[in-house]
N, C-alpha and C positions, 0 to 999 in steps of 0.2 A: 918536778914540774918545770916546765919551760916558760920563760917570759911571754911567749906567744899564746899560750894557754891560760893566761892571766891578764889582769888589768891593773893599772897603778891607781892607788888610792891616796898616796901622800908620802911623806918622808919623815924621819926622825929627826927633830930639830936638836934637842938637848935632853940631858938627864934632869931629874927632879928628885931631890932628896937623896938620902943614902941607901935605900932599899930596892933600888933597880927600877924605880918608876922613870918612864920616859915621856917627853912631850913630843905630840906628832903634829905635823901640819897636815891637814886634810884638804886634798885638792879634788875632791870627788863629791858631787852633791847628793845630799839625801843619804849619807853615809850611816846615820843612825837608824835608818830604815832596815838595814841589813843584819842580820845576827851574825856575829863574827865569833867564832869558836877557834879558828886556826887562821893564821896569816902567814905570808910569806915575805922575807926580807932578802933583798939583793945583797949578796956578799960575794964580791968579786965576780959578778956575772952568774953566778948560781943561786937559785931561790931556795932559801933555807926556811923549813916550817918552823913556826913557834905558835904554841898555845896560848890563847889569850885568857888570863885570869880575871882580868876587869878593864873596861873601858869607860872613860868618863868624858863626854863631849862637853866643850865650852863653846860660847859664841866666838866669832871672828876666826874661823876655821881651825881651830884646834882641839885636841883630845889628849887625855892622859891615859896611859897604858901601864898595866902590869902584865908582864910575860912570864909563863911558867919557866923555871929555871934561871931566870934572870932576877937574881935577889940581892945584887950588890951594886955599888955605883961603878965598879971596874967593869962588870960583865955588861952593864948597861952602856957605858961610854963606848964599847966597841960597836954599838949599833947606831951611834950619832952619825948623821948625813948619809943614811942608807935609806933607799926607796922601799916602800911598802906595796906588796900586791896581794890581790885575792884572786882564787879561782874564777874563769870566766862563767862558770855555772851560777855564781852568785850574782852576777852583773844584772841589775834590774833591765827589764825589756823597756825599750823607749816607745814612747806614745808617737802618734803620728806628728804631732806638734812639736816634739822635742828635737828634731833633727838640726843639727848645727854644721858649720862649715868645717869643724874638726872630723865630722862624720865622712867628709869626702877622702879621707885616707883609704887607698884600696880602689878608688874609682879610676875609670879610664877617662884621661884628658883628651878631648877631640877639639882641635882648633878649626875655626870655620874655614880658614884659608890652607893650612898645612896639613889638615887631616889629623890622624891619630898620632898623639904625642907619646903616650905611654900611660902607665900605671902612675897615680900619685902616691909617692913613696913616704912623703913626710909633710906635716902642716905645722908651720909655726905661728904661734900668736904673738904678734908685736903689738906695742902700745896703739898704733894707728890701724892696724890692718892685719889680716892672715895671709900668709905666704905658703904657697904650694910648690913642692919639689917633684920633678918627672926626669927620668933619665931619656933623652931624646938624641938620637944618633950618637950614642956613647959620650954624651955630654950631660952634666946636671944642669938642669934648666930651673930657674926660679921665677914664679909669677904671682902677682897679687890676685886674691880672690876677693872681689867686690862686684857690685851691681853692674859696673861697665864692663867687666871682663866676662862675668858668667852670663850666658845667654839662656840656658836651661839645665835643669838636673833630672835625670832619670833614675829614680832610687831603685827600682826594681831591676833594670840593666846594669846599674852601676857605671852610668856614663854621666860626665859633665861636659857640656858643649860650652866652648869659651871662645872669645874673640880676642886674641892677644893684640897689643899695639903693634903697629908696622914696626919693623926693625928690632923688636925684642930677641927673638930667636938669633937674629945674625950677630948680635953681641955676644952670644954663647958659642956660635958655631964657627965664627972667624978666628 
């Protein structure tokens, strides 16, 4: 399985006990609603499948996992700080009201003055705001995603109309 055919649900924080149990940080909402029989762990850029023996969810975004064939602390410790993925077919469908700024990844950004800037390749969530990344004229351009910048979003066409502050593009292109 490739990373683009899957979605990240969290990462393994640490081992628990001596029998291979691991603690997982869950960064995907409503993960308990998905029946997980197999998950994929990113091992040096390759997704390695693991069968789930048991999973117990705790409050505050953690879960405890027992994985098949991971029955010692040594085997479990190799999984610490690794990202966990599930196949895209298990990803719950979003309801209309569930659209977030993170969903703008892959949309085409069009500036009111400059025209088409390109596809949004990355969105970072910082404490105060979201930052989008596009490649415009062979330069990586970052801009904030907020009410002042975003003028409209066409979910069907995958377009976000923006009005960048004057001079922002000049910073990257000069």
